[in-house]
A tleap script that builds the chain and sets N, CA, C and O, in Angstrom:
source leaprc.protein.ff14SB
mol = sequence {
  NMET ILE PRO LEU THR ALA ILE SER ALA GLN
  LYS LYS GLN SER LYS GLY ASP THR GLY LYS
  THR ASP VAL ILE SER TYR PRO VAL SER ASP
  PHE LYS ASP GLY LYS ALA ARG PHE TYR THR
  TYR GLU SER ASN GLY VAL LYS VAL LYS TYR
  PHE ILE LEU LYS SER SER ASP GLY ILE ILE
  ARG ALA ALA PHE ASP ALA CYS ASP VAL CYS
  PHE LYS HIE LYS GLN GLY TYR TYR GLN GLU
  GLY ASN LEU MET VAL CYS ARG ARG CYS GLY
  GLN LYS PHE PRO SER ASN LYS VAL ASN GLU
  VAL LYS GLY GLY CYS ASN PRO SER PRO LEU
  ASN ARG THR ILE GLU GLY ASN ASN VAL LEU
  ILE LYS LYS ASN ASP ILE LEU ASP GLY GLU
  PHE TYR PHE SER CARG
}
set mol.1.N position { 0.928 -1.260 -0.051 }
set mol.1.CA position { 0.107 0.150 0.038 }
set mol.1.C position { 0.968 1.237 -0.019 }
set mol.1.O position { 2.053 1.165 0.557 }
set mol.2.N position { 0.566 2.466 -0.772 }
set mol.2.CA position { 1.283 3.621 -0.952 }
set mol.2.C position { 0.677 4.349 0.240 }
set mol.2.O position { -0.399 3.837 0.549 }
set mol.3.N position { 0.971 5.225 0.893 }
set mol.3.CA position { 0.719 6.347 1.838 }
set mol.3.C position { 0.014 7.368 1.426 }
set mol.3.O position { 0.316 8.099 0.482 }
set mol.4.N position { -1.194 7.476 2.292 }
set mol.4.CA position { -2.020 8.364 1.823 }
set mol.4.C position { -1.861 9.702 1.602 }
set mol.4.O position { -0.937 10.297 2.158 }
set mol.5.N position { -2.535 10.201 0.958 }
set mol.5.CA position { -2.086 11.830 0.902 }
set mol.5.C position { -3.106 12.762 0.594 }
set mol.5.O position { -4.106 12.249 0.092 }
set mol.6.N position { -3.130 13.842 0.735 }
set mol.6.CA position { -3.840 14.829 0.649 }
set mol.6.C position { -3.789 16.042 0.059 }
set mol.6.O position { -2.746 16.675 0.222 }
set mol.7.N position { -4.935 16.686 -0.797 }
set mol.7.CA position { -5.123 17.923 -1.209 }
set mol.7.C position { -5.846 18.587 -1.827 }
set mol.7.O position { -6.251 18.506 -2.987 }
set mol.8.N position { -6.116 19.638 -0.620 }
set mol.8.CA position { -7.318 20.590 -0.573 }
set mol.8.C position { -7.896 21.343 -1.647 }
set mol.8.O position { -7.285 21.491 -2.705 }
set mol.9.N position { -9.028 21.828 -1.446 }
set mol.9.CA position { -10.003 23.044 -2.702 }
set mol.9.C position { -8.178 23.486 -2.835 }
set mol.9.O position { -7.530 23.469 -3.881 }
set mol.10.N position { -7.510 23.965 -1.049 }
set mol.10.CA position { -6.409 24.958 -1.644 }
set mol.10.C position { -5.411 24.855 -2.056 }
set mol.10.O position { -4.666 25.813 -2.262 }
set mol.11.N position { -5.023 23.203 -2.376 }
set mol.11.CA position { -4.022 23.117 -2.886 }
set mol.11.C position { -2.878 22.942 -1.726 }
set mol.11.O position { -1.695 22.779 -2.023 }
set mol.12.N position { -3.383 22.996 -0.274 }
set mol.12.CA position { -2.128 22.527 0.546 }
set mol.12.C position { -1.809 20.791 0.575 }
set mol.12.O position { -2.625 19.989 0.120 }
set mol.13.N position { -1.129 20.578 0.890 }
set mol.13.CA position { -0.538 18.625 1.406 }
set mol.13.C position { -0.624 19.009 2.746 }
set mol.13.O position { -0.294 19.953 3.465 }
set mol.14.N position { -1.303 17.711 2.831 }
set mol.14.CA position { -1.234 16.847 4.479 }
set mol.14.C position { -1.235 15.689 4.583 }
set mol.14.O position { -2.117 15.219 3.864 }
set mol.15.N position { -0.574 14.777 5.237 }
set mol.15.CA position { -1.161 13.332 5.673 }
set mol.15.C position { -1.896 13.098 6.503 }
set mol.15.O position { -1.824 13.851 7.474 }
set mol.16.N position { -2.690 12.251 6.540 }
set mol.16.CA position { -3.440 11.398 7.620 }
set mol.16.C position { -2.592 10.503 8.202 }
set mol.16.O position { -1.680 10.033 7.523 }
set mol.17.N position { -2.809 10.020 9.937 }
set mol.17.CA position { -1.893 9.712 10.175 }
set mol.17.C position { -2.421 8.048 9.735 }
set mol.17.O position { -3.591 7.673 9.799 }
set mol.18.N position { -1.455 7.347 9.365 }
set mol.18.CA position { -2.115 5.551 8.546 }
set mol.18.C position { -1.410 4.975 9.935 }
set mol.18.O position { -2.002 4.061 10.510 }
set mol.19.N position { -0.263 5.434 10.451 }
set mol.19.CA position { 0.370 4.520 11.838 }
set mol.19.C position { 0.715 2.833 10.781 }
set mol.19.O position { 1.007 2.722 9.591 }
set mol.20.N position { 0.532 1.856 11.758 }
set mol.20.CA position { 0.125 0.629 11.813 }
set mol.20.C position { -0.984 -0.049 11.912 }
set mol.20.O position { -0.925 -1.276 11.825 }
set mol.21.N position { -2.109 0.542 12.095 }
set mol.21.CA position { -3.482 0.159 12.650 }
set mol.21.C position { -4.215 0.063 11.265 }
set mol.21.O position { -3.516 0.222 10.265 }
set mol.22.N position { -5.379 -0.150 11.129 }
set mol.22.CA position { -6.503 -0.042 10.358 }
set mol.22.C position { -7.071 0.680 9.914 }
set mol.22.O position { -7.763 0.421 8.929 }
set mol.23.N position { -7.012 1.860 10.449 }
set mol.23.CA position { -7.767 2.903 10.431 }
set mol.23.C position { -6.894 4.616 10.378 }
set mol.23.O position { -5.972 5.045 11.072 }
set mol.24.N position { -7.505 5.121 9.489 }
set mol.24.CA position { -6.600 6.542 9.192 }
set mol.24.C position { -7.345 7.648 10.208 }
set mol.24.O position { -8.501 7.643 10.631 }
set mol.25.N position { -6.273 8.579 10.439 }
set mol.25.CA position { -6.752 9.468 11.583 }
set mol.25.C position { -6.927 10.908 11.127 }
set mol.25.O position { -5.942 11.300 10.502 }
set mol.26.N position { -7.829 11.750 11.249 }
set mol.26.CA position { -7.284 13.229 10.401 }
set mol.26.C position { -7.715 14.149 11.803 }
set mol.26.O position { -8.722 14.065 12.505 }
set mol.27.N position { -6.746 14.888 11.886 }
set mol.27.CA position { -7.340 16.450 13.146 }
set mol.27.C position { -8.507 16.800 12.611 }
set mol.27.O position { -8.587 16.976 11.396 }
set mol.28.N position { -9.677 16.965 13.502 }
set mol.28.CA position { -10.728 17.545 13.478 }
set mol.28.C position { -10.884 19.476 12.688 }
set mol.28.O position { -11.660 20.092 11.957 }
set mol.29.N position { -9.784 19.692 13.337 }
set mol.29.CA position { -8.830 21.093 13.416 }
set mol.29.C position { -8.821 21.453 12.312 }
set mol.29.O position { -8.995 22.665 12.184 }
set mol.30.N position { -8.587 20.485 10.777 }
set mol.30.CA position { -8.130 20.192 9.393 }
set mol.30.C position { -9.295 20.885 8.750 }
set mol.30.O position { -9.075 21.478 7.694 }
set mol.31.N position { -10.355 20.886 9.187 }
set mol.31.CA position { -11.833 20.816 8.438 }
set mol.31.C position { -12.731 21.913 8.893 }
set mol.31.O position { -13.881 22.077 8.488 }
set mol.32.N position { -12.186 22.564 9.663 }
set mol.32.CA position { -12.930 23.543 10.667 }
set mol.32.C position { -13.306 24.723 9.381 }
set mol.32.O position { -14.501 24.779 9.091 }
set mol.33.N position { -12.627 25.391 8.828 }
set mol.33.CA position { -13.212 26.091 7.678 }
set mol.33.C position { -13.926 25.596 6.436 }
set mol.33.O position { -14.037 26.262 5.406 }
set mol.34.N position { -14.355 24.488 6.599 }
set mol.34.CA position { -15.647 24.159 5.540 }
set mol.34.C position { -15.273 23.312 4.554 }
set mol.34.O position { -15.893 22.280 4.299 }
set mol.35.N position { -14.321 23.667 3.991 }
set mol.35.CA position { -13.523 23.728 2.618 }
set mol.35.C position { -13.098 21.961 2.834 }
set mol.35.O position { -12.490 21.321 3.691 }
set mol.36.N position { -13.867 21.608 1.411 }
set mol.36.CA position { -13.692 19.995 1.222 }
set mol.36.C position { -12.500 19.599 1.178 }
set mol.36.O position { -12.093 20.181 0.172 }
set mol.37.N position { -11.391 18.825 1.696 }
set mol.37.CA position { -10.105 18.104 1.755 }
set mol.37.C position { -10.006 16.824 0.758 }
set mol.37.O position { -10.622 15.777 0.962 }
set mol.38.N position { -9.386 16.988 -0.042 }
set mol.38.CA position { -9.443 15.455 -1.167 }
set mol.38.C position { -8.050 14.716 -0.794 }
set mol.38.O position { -6.912 15.127 -0.568 }
set mol.39.N position { -8.742 13.260 -0.839 }
set mol.39.CA position { -7.281 12.287 -0.476 }
set mol.39.C position { -7.338 11.296 -1.457 }
set mol.39.O position { -8.305 11.093 -2.192 }
set mol.40.N position { -6.146 10.600 -1.455 }
set mol.40.CA position { -6.140 9.197 -2.519 }
set mol.40.C position { -5.532 8.234 -1.439 }
set mol.40.O position { -4.710 8.523 -0.569 }
set mol.41.N position { -6.245 6.778 -1.748 }
set mol.41.CA position { -5.308 6.051 -0.671 }
set mol.41.C position { -5.529 5.124 -2.148 }
set mol.41.O position { -6.499 5.082 -2.905 }
set mol.42.N position { -4.435 4.540 -2.190 }
set mol.42.CA position { -3.676 3.382 -3.034 }
set mol.42.C position { -3.618 2.160 -2.472 }
set mol.42.O position { -3.337 2.043 -1.279 }
set mol.43.N position { -3.864 1.146 -3.226 }
set mol.43.CA position { -3.798 -0.473 -2.603 }
set mol.43.C position { -4.114 -1.081 -4.088 }
set mol.43.O position { -5.096 -0.984 -4.823 }
set mol.44.N position { -2.879 -1.737 -4.208 }
set mol.44.CA position { -2.539 -3.030 -5.746 }
set mol.44.C position { -3.379 -2.110 -6.676 }
set mol.44.O position { -4.417 -2.459 -7.240 }
set mol.45.N position { -2.745 -0.796 -6.767 }
set mol.45.CA position { -2.544 -0.098 -7.766 }
set mol.45.C position { -3.857 0.607 -8.342 }
set mol.45.O position { -4.012 1.003 -9.498 }
set mol.46.N position { -4.713 0.673 -7.354 }
set mol.46.CA position { -5.951 1.256 -7.427 }
set mol.46.C position { -5.790 2.224 -6.839 }
set mol.46.O position { -5.149 1.999 -5.812 }
set mol.47.N position { -6.214 3.848 -7.039 }
set mol.47.CA position { -5.965 5.128 -6.414 }
set mol.47.C position { -8.049 5.002 -5.872 }
set mol.47.O position { -9.057 4.858 -6.564 }
set mol.48.N position { -7.855 5.139 -4.482 }
set mol.48.CA position { -9.190 5.334 -4.317 }
set mol.48.C position { -8.896 6.785 -4.213 }
set mol.48.O position { -7.870 7.331 -3.807 }
set mol.49.N position { -10.327 7.458 -4.794 }
set mol.49.CA position { -10.182 8.991 -4.288 }
set mol.49.C position { -11.242 9.075 -2.862 }
set mol.49.O position { -11.865 8.040 -2.624 }
set mol.50.N position { -11.391 9.896 -2.212 }
set mol.50.CA position { -12.605 10.543 -1.283 }
set mol.50.C position { -12.127 11.829 -0.860 }
set mol.50.O position { -11.042 12.386 -1.027 }
set mol.51.N position { -13.486 12.273 -0.104 }
set mol.51.CA position { -13.215 13.656 0.423 }
set mol.51.C position { -13.869 13.805 1.674 }
set mol.51.O position { -14.836 13.131 2.028 }
set mol.52.N position { -13.331 14.688 2.324 }
set mol.52.CA position { -13.932 14.968 3.982 }
set mol.52.C position { -13.969 16.736 3.977 }
set mol.52.O position { -13.137 17.621 3.780 }
set mol.53.N position { -15.125 16.691 4.242 }
set mol.53.CA position { -15.362 18.330 4.976 }
set mol.53.C position { -16.546 18.383 5.975 }
set mol.53.O position { -17.203 17.397 6.308 }
set mol.54.N position { -16.757 19.743 6.448 }
set mol.54.CA position { -17.319 20.185 7.599 }
set mol.54.C position { -18.535 20.615 6.891 }
set mol.54.O position { -18.275 21.602 6.202 }
set mol.55.N position { -19.501 20.327 6.818 }
set mol.55.CA position { -20.790 20.390 6.208 }
set mol.55.C position { -21.779 21.866 7.015 }
set mol.55.O position { -21.661 22.065 8.224 }
set mol.56.N position { -22.603 22.677 6.222 }
set mol.56.CA position { -22.785 23.528 6.456 }
set mol.56.C position { -23.783 23.923 7.962 }
set mol.56.O position { -24.201 25.009 8.363 }
set mol.57.N position { -23.913 22.597 8.503 }
set mol.57.CA position { -24.440 22.225 9.612 }
set mol.57.C position { -23.443 21.859 11.005 }
set mol.57.O position { -23.826 21.737 12.168 }
set mol.58.N position { -22.469 21.769 10.626 }
set mol.58.CA position { -20.990 21.900 11.325 }
set mol.58.C position { -21.208 20.213 11.257 }
set mol.58.O position { -21.201 19.898 12.447 }
set mol.59.N position { -21.339 19.354 10.706 }
set mol.59.CA position { -20.996 18.029 10.840 }
set mol.59.C position { -19.790 17.428 9.930 }
set mol.59.O position { -19.915 17.327 8.710 }
set mol.60.N position { -18.710 17.069 10.566 }
set mol.60.CA position { -17.859 16.593 9.638 }
set mol.60.C position { -18.475 15.135 8.755 }
set mol.60.O position { -18.937 14.143 9.319 }
set mol.61.N position { -18.336 15.323 7.218 }
set mol.61.CA position { -18.432 14.098 6.419 }
set mol.61.C position { -17.626 13.636 5.175 }
set mol.61.O position { -16.980 14.481 4.555 }
set mol.62.N position { -17.630 12.847 4.935 }
set mol.62.CA position { -17.134 12.009 4.198 }
set mol.62.C position { -17.437 11.007 2.754 }
set mol.62.O position { -18.088 9.965 2.823 }
set mol.63.N position { -17.037 11.362 1.898 }
set mol.63.CA position { -17.604 10.648 0.910 }
set mol.63.C position { -16.603 10.145 -0.112 }
set mol.63.O position { -15.467 10.584 0.069 }
set mol.64.N position { -16.740 9.414 -1.036 }
set mol.64.CA position { -15.893 8.846 -2.407 }
set mol.64.C position { -15.898 10.247 -3.475 }
set mol.64.O position { -16.763 11.123 -3.474 }
set mol.65.N position { -15.188 10.210 -3.998 }
set mol.65.CA position { -15.025 11.321 -5.194 }
set mol.65.C position { -15.542 10.744 -6.622 }
set mol.65.O position { -14.823 10.608 -7.612 }
set mol.66.N position { -17.000 10.416 -6.540 }
set mol.66.CA position { -17.423 9.230 -7.335 }
set mol.66.C position { -18.633 9.216 -7.174 }
set mol.66.O position { -18.967 9.223 -5.989 }
set mol.67.N position { -19.474 9.198 -7.936 }
set mol.67.CA position { -21.426 9.017 -8.128 }
set mol.67.C position { -21.412 7.018 -8.236 }
set mol.67.O position { -20.434 6.279 -8.352 }
set mol.68.N position { -22.927 6.651 -8.136 }
set mol.68.CA position { -23.046 5.874 -8.735 }
set mol.68.C position { -23.518 5.809 -10.107 }
set mol.68.O position { -23.626 4.701 -10.633 }
set mol.69.N position { -23.776 6.736 -10.670 }
set mol.69.CA position { -23.978 7.454 -12.286 }
set mol.69.C position { -22.476 7.974 -13.296 }
set mol.69.O position { -22.188 7.416 -14.355 }
set mol.70.N position { -21.875 8.829 -12.849 }
set mol.70.CA position { -20.863 9.763 -13.282 }
set mol.70.C position { -19.572 8.536 -13.114 }
set mol.70.O position { -18.685 8.659 -13.959 }
set mol.71.N position { -19.430 7.625 -12.322 }
set mol.71.CA position { -17.937 7.152 -11.825 }
set mol.71.C position { -17.392 6.733 -13.256 }
set mol.71.O position { -16.644 7.610 -13.688 }
set mol.72.N position { -17.493 6.002 -13.846 }
set mol.72.CA position { -16.798 5.591 -14.732 }
set mol.72.C position { -16.102 6.633 -15.927 }
set mol.72.O position { -15.392 6.373 -16.898 }
set mol.73.N position { -16.606 7.842 -15.426 }
set mol.73.CA position { -15.642 9.043 -16.174 }
set mol.73.C position { -14.270 9.454 -15.472 }
set mol.73.O position { -13.172 9.786 -15.919 }
set mol.74.N position { -14.829 9.281 -14.083 }
set mol.74.CA position { -13.468 9.706 -13.206 }
set mol.74.C position { -13.488 11.271 -13.073 }
set mol.74.O position { -12.291 11.555 -13.041 }
set mol.75.N position { -13.781 11.749 -13.034 }
set mol.75.CA position { -14.063 13.188 -12.825 }
set mol.75.C position { -14.219 14.008 -11.640 }
set mol.75.O position { -13.640 15.080 -11.461 }
set mol.76.N position { -14.956 13.502 -10.913 }
set mol.76.CA position { -15.293 13.378 -9.485 }
set mol.76.C position { -16.404 14.839 -8.827 }
set mol.76.O position { -17.554 15.126 -9.159 }
set mol.77.N position { -15.428 15.550 -7.754 }
set mol.77.CA position { -16.450 16.633 -7.708 }
set mol.77.C position { -15.688 17.785 -7.106 }
set mol.77.O position { -14.538 17.527 -6.753 }
set mol.78.N position { -16.186 19.162 -6.906 }
set mol.78.CA position { -15.267 20.184 -6.346 }
set mol.78.C position { -16.024 21.298 -5.965 }
set mol.78.O position { -16.729 21.783 -6.851 }
set mol.79.N position { -16.044 21.767 -4.972 }
set mol.79.CA position { -17.007 22.112 -3.938 }
set mol.79.C position { -16.915 23.869 -4.788 }
set mol.79.O position { -16.046 24.490 -5.400 }
set mol.80.N position { -18.281 24.110 -4.389 }
set mol.80.CA position { -18.655 25.488 -4.662 }
set mol.80.C position { -19.669 26.196 -3.789 }
set mol.80.O position { -20.877 26.245 -4.020 }
set mol.81.N position { -18.747 26.990 -2.280 }
set mol.81.CA position { -19.571 27.213 -1.494 }
set mol.81.C position { -19.751 26.247 -0.738 }
set mol.81.O position { -18.818 25.501 -0.443 }
set mol.82.N position { -21.207 26.042 -0.198 }
set mol.82.CA position { -21.959 25.026 0.677 }
set mol.82.C position { -22.439 23.713 -0.358 }
set mol.82.O position { -23.273 22.813 -0.252 }
set mol.83.N position { -21.571 24.068 -1.274 }
set mol.83.CA position { -22.482 22.744 -2.695 }
set mol.83.C position { -21.468 22.040 -3.153 }
set mol.83.O position { -20.480 22.708 -3.458 }
set mol.84.N position { -21.399 20.842 -3.305 }
set mol.84.CA position { -20.437 19.823 -3.567 }
set mol.84.C position { -20.952 19.499 -5.453 }
set mol.84.O position { -22.040 19.005 -5.751 }
set mol.85.N position { -19.866 19.924 -6.503 }
set mol.85.CA position { -20.794 19.590 -7.902 }
set mol.85.C position { -19.849 18.859 -8.600 }
set mol.85.O position { -18.623 18.962 -8.566 }
set mol.86.N position { -20.735 17.915 -9.401 }
set mol.86.CA position { -20.442 16.785 -10.001 }
set mol.86.C position { -19.496 17.173 -11.247 }
set mol.86.O position { -20.264 17.698 -12.053 }
set mol.87.N position { -18.559 17.169 -11.640 }
set mol.87.CA position { -17.653 17.308 -12.732 }
set mol.87.C position { -18.224 16.888 -14.129 }
set mol.87.O position { -17.908 17.570 -15.104 }
set mol.88.N position { -19.264 15.519 -14.325 }
set mol.88.CA position { -19.596 15.158 -15.162 }
set mol.88.C position { -20.835 15.817 -15.879 }
set mol.88.O position { -20.889 16.199 -17.048 }
set mol.89.N position { -21.835 15.865 -14.896 }
set mol.89.CA position { -22.970 16.152 -15.193 }
set mol.89.C position { -23.517 17.728 -14.645 }
set mol.89.O position { -24.531 18.285 -15.067 }
set mol.90.N position { -22.468 18.342 -13.482 }
set mol.90.CA position { -22.879 19.418 -13.230 }
set mol.90.C position { -23.888 19.496 -12.167 }
set mol.90.O position { -24.195 20.594 -11.702 }
set mol.91.N position { -24.405 18.449 -11.767 }
set mol.91.CA position { -25.726 18.417 -10.626 }
set mol.91.C position { -24.581 18.950 -9.261 }
set mol.91.O position { -23.363 18.870 -9.105 }
set mol.92.N position { -25.862 19.573 -8.341 }
set mol.92.CA position { -25.268 20.482 -7.366 }
set mol.92.C position { -25.652 19.325 -5.789 }
set mol.92.O position { -26.593 18.538 -5.893 }
set mol.93.N position { -25.053 19.361 -4.821 }
set mol.93.CA position { -25.431 18.581 -3.768 }
set mol.93.C position { -25.019 19.542 -2.539 }
set mol.93.O position { -23.933 20.119 -2.491 }
set mol.94.N position { -25.818 19.622 -1.754 }
set mol.94.CA position { -25.764 20.434 -0.595 }
set mol.94.C position { -24.986 19.642 0.356 }
set mol.94.O position { -25.112 18.441 0.596 }
set mol.95.N position { -23.954 20.694 0.994 }
set mol.95.CA position { -22.929 19.891 1.912 }
set mol.95.C position { -23.390 18.896 3.066 }
set mol.95.O position { -22.904 17.823 3.422 }
set mol.96.N position { -24.219 19.436 3.416 }
set mol.96.CA position { -25.009 18.375 4.620 }
set mol.96.C position { -26.344 17.545 4.040 }
set mol.96.O position { -27.471 17.402 4.515 }
set mol.97.N position { -25.767 17.094 2.890 }
set mol.97.CA position { -26.407 16.020 2.402 }
set mol.97.C position { -25.357 14.881 2.171 }
set mol.97.O position { -25.603 13.682 2.039 }
set mol.98.N position { -24.049 15.543 2.149 }
set mol.98.CA position { -23.312 14.336 1.867 }
set mol.98.C position { -23.252 13.479 2.984 }
set mol.98.O position { -23.159 13.902 4.136 }
set mol.99.N position { -23.317 11.890 2.577 }
set mol.99.CA position { -23.166 10.784 3.692 }
set mol.99.C position { -25.062 10.557 4.162 }
set mol.99.O position { -25.586 9.683 4.851 }
set mol.100.N position { -25.635 11.674 3.487 }
set mol.100.CA position { -27.542 11.466 4.109 }
set mol.100.C position { -27.833 10.551 3.257 }
set mol.100.O position { -28.173 9.414 3.583 }
set mol.101.N position { -27.700 11.061 1.804 }
set mol.101.CA position { -28.553 10.722 0.806 }
set mol.101.C position { -27.371 9.863 -0.303 }
set mol.101.O position { -26.263 10.212 -0.711 }
set mol.102.N position { -27.965 8.960 -0.476 }
set mol.102.CA position { -26.910 8.159 -1.707 }
set mol.102.C position { -27.709 7.636 -3.215 }
set mol.102.O position { -28.875 7.514 -3.589 }
set mol.103.N position { -26.569 7.455 -3.706 }
set mol.103.CA position { -27.659 6.735 -5.411 }
set mol.103.C position { -27.321 8.159 -6.429 }
set mol.103.O position { -26.734 9.224 -6.239 }
set mol.104.N position { -27.838 7.701 -7.265 }
set mol.104.CA position { -27.955 8.742 -8.547 }
set mol.104.C position { -26.592 9.048 -8.800 }
set mol.104.O position { -25.757 8.421 -9.453 }
set mol.105.N position { -26.478 10.449 -7.981 }
set mol.105.CA position { -25.336 11.690 -8.700 }
set mol.105.C position { -24.568 11.720 -7.037 }
set mol.105.O position { -23.455 12.048 -6.627 }
set mol.106.N position { -25.471 11.342 -6.574 }
set mol.106.CA position { -24.901 11.824 -5.075 }
set mol.106.C position { -23.669 11.784 -4.439 }
set mol.106.O position { -23.501 10.641 -4.013 }
set mol.107.N position { -22.895 12.379 -4.224 }
set mol.107.CA position { -21.579 11.536 -3.546 }
set mol.107.C position { -21.259 10.225 -2.797 }
set mol.107.O position { -21.453 10.369 -1.590 }
set mol.108.N position { -20.826 8.977 -3.140 }
set mol.108.CA position { -21.128 7.579 -2.611 }
set mol.108.C position { -20.399 7.734 -1.309 }
set mol.108.O position { -19.171 7.826 -1.327 }
set mol.109.N position { -21.231 7.778 0.098 }
set mol.109.CA position { -21.066 7.647 1.285 }
set mol.109.C position { -19.590 7.090 1.616 }
set mol.109.O position { -18.918 6.545 0.741 }
set mol.110.N position { -19.176 7.245 2.808 }
set mol.110.CA position { -17.751 6.772 3.083 }
set mol.110.C position { -18.087 6.983 4.670 }
set mol.110.O position { -18.560 8.002 5.174 }
set mol.111.N position { -17.756 5.874 5.274 }
set mol.111.CA position { -18.025 5.655 6.654 }
set mol.111.C position { -17.212 6.737 7.600 }
set mol.111.O position { -16.574 7.302 6.712 }
set mol.112.N position { -17.006 7.081 8.240 }
set mol.112.CA position { -16.234 7.852 8.839 }
set mol.112.C position { -16.855 7.637 10.312 }
set mol.112.O position { -17.924 7.032 10.385 }
set mol.113.N position { -16.133 8.182 11.682 }
set mol.113.CA position { -16.563 8.368 13.258 }
set mol.113.C position { -15.476 9.821 13.238 }
set mol.113.O position { -14.803 10.448 12.420 }
set mol.114.N position { -15.844 9.865 14.823 }
set mol.114.CA position { -15.546 11.538 15.421 }
set mol.114.C position { -15.001 10.522 16.729 }
set mol.114.O position { -15.803 9.890 17.416 }
set mol.115.N position { -13.991 10.492 16.877 }
set mol.115.CA position { -13.431 10.096 18.339 }
set mol.115.C position { -12.479 11.588 19.073 }
set mol.115.O position { -11.372 11.950 18.674 }
set mol.116.N position { -13.032 12.044 19.851 }
set mol.116.CA position { -12.123 13.383 20.610 }
set mol.116.C position { -11.855 13.803 19.680 }
set mol.116.O position { -12.675 13.473 18.822 }
set mol.117.N position { -10.879 14.581 19.209 }
set mol.117.CA position { -10.543 15.340 18.003 }
set mol.117.C position { -9.767 14.691 16.922 }
set mol.117.O position { -8.762 15.198 16.424 }
set mol.118.N position { -10.148 13.829 16.661 }
set mol.118.CA position { -10.227 13.256 15.472 }
set mol.118.C position { -11.187 12.464 14.783 }
set mol.118.O position { -11.976 11.711 15.355 }
set mol.119.N position { -11.084 12.717 12.969 }
set mol.119.CA position { -11.965 11.658 12.364 }
set mol.119.C position { -11.528 10.307 12.544 }
set mol.119.O position { -10.575 10.082 13.290 }
set mol.120.N position { -12.131 9.365 11.930 }
set mol.120.CA position { -11.213 8.398 11.694 }
set mol.120.C position { -11.916 7.662 10.160 }
set mol.120.O position { -13.028 7.901 9.690 }
set mol.121.N position { -11.029 6.875 9.701 }
set mol.121.CA position { -11.831 6.570 8.222 }
set mol.121.C position { -11.369 4.777 8.296 }
set mol.121.O position { -10.154 4.710 8.112 }
set mol.122.N position { -11.898 3.558 8.478 }
set mol.122.CA position { -11.026 2.568 8.508 }
set mol.122.C position { -10.855 2.428 7.166 }
set mol.122.O position { -11.700 2.658 6.301 }
set mol.123.N position { -9.168 1.846 6.937 }
set mol.123.CA position { -9.025 1.393 5.503 }
set mol.123.C position { -9.681 0.447 5.009 }
set mol.123.O position { -9.589 0.555 3.786 }
set mol.124.N position { -10.583 -0.832 5.408 }
set mol.124.CA position { -11.368 -1.582 4.759 }
set mol.124.C position { -12.332 -0.380 3.710 }
set mol.124.O position { -12.324 -0.225 2.489 }
set mol.125.N position { -13.153 0.367 4.865 }
set mol.125.CA position { -14.108 1.255 4.203 }
set mol.125.C position { -13.569 1.698 3.093 }
set mol.125.O position { -14.018 1.163 2.079 }
set mol.126.N position { -12.618 2.630 2.913 }
set mol.126.CA position { -12.002 3.100 1.782 }
set mol.126.C position { -11.692 2.039 0.571 }
set mol.126.O position { -11.952 2.472 -0.552 }
set mol.127.N position { -11.316 1.082 0.628 }
set mol.127.CA position { -11.331 0.084 0.129 }
set mol.127.C position { -12.716 -0.809 -0.669 }
set mol.127.O position { -12.722 -1.368 -1.765 }
set mol.128.N position { -13.908 -0.666 0.436 }
set mol.128.CA position { -15.307 -1.196 -0.462 }
set mol.128.C position { -15.492 -0.040 -1.545 }
set mol.128.O position { -16.219 -0.518 -2.416 }
set mol.129.N position { -15.115 1.417 -1.910 }
set mol.129.CA position { -15.108 1.911 -2.618 }
set mol.129.C position { -14.329 1.818 -4.028 }
set mol.129.O position { -14.792 2.213 -5.098 }
set mol.130.N position { -13.410 1.389 -3.892 }
set mol.130.CA position { -12.029 0.784 -4.905 }
set mol.130.C position { -12.884 0.616 -6.376 }
set mol.130.O position { -12.267 1.212 -7.260 }
set mol.131.N position { -14.325 -0.127 -6.963 }
set mol.131.CA position { -14.618 -0.204 -7.511 }
set mol.131.C position { -15.059 0.576 -8.493 }
set mol.131.O position { -15.161 0.273 -9.682 }
set mol.132.N position { -15.437 2.043 -7.744 }
set mol.132.CA position { -15.640 3.164 -8.396 }
set mol.132.C position { -13.860 3.653 -9.488 }
set mol.132.O position { -13.707 4.358 -10.486 }
set mol.133.N position { -13.244 3.158 -8.962 }
set mol.133.CA position { -12.094 3.727 -9.715 }
set mol.133.C position { -11.152 3.011 -10.244 }
set mol.133.O position { -10.186 3.487 -10.840 }
set mol.134.N position { -11.421 1.517 -10.019 }
set mol.134.CA position { -11.243 0.347 -10.663 }
set mol.134.C position { -11.402 -0.019 -12.263 }
set mol.134.O position { -10.968 -0.915 -12.987 }
set mol.135.N position { -11.983 0.776 -12.388 }
set mol.135.CA position { -12.888 0.446 -14.188 }
set mol.135.C position { -12.295 1.278 -15.292 }
set mol.135.O position { -12.737 1.189 -16.437 }
savepdb mol mol.pdb
quit
């Protein structure tokens, strides 16, 4: 496996703490500005892309940078204010619906938990989205 890399909408780079565990940890403070941070996790030659953001209702959310409809085009989303916008079809999704609404062109949900001051994502949950990026 190749280490996790991150690029925010502002093109800053940071790394989640992958350690020797099956969980990747990110400081909650990384998301306080509401801007989506885009990450890539590589395993077996497949780069799985996802994003994490603090939504307009103050909840930290995560989703794959892909949807059930447009994933074959591998274009993902970009952020426009409080909206995540599909680069392929242009549909817009409110940030507070990420992880709440799934299917269609909605960003495909990625499980995450908050423990103390950290956002935790299981590596196996990331790998569950591998099919979006392997075709």
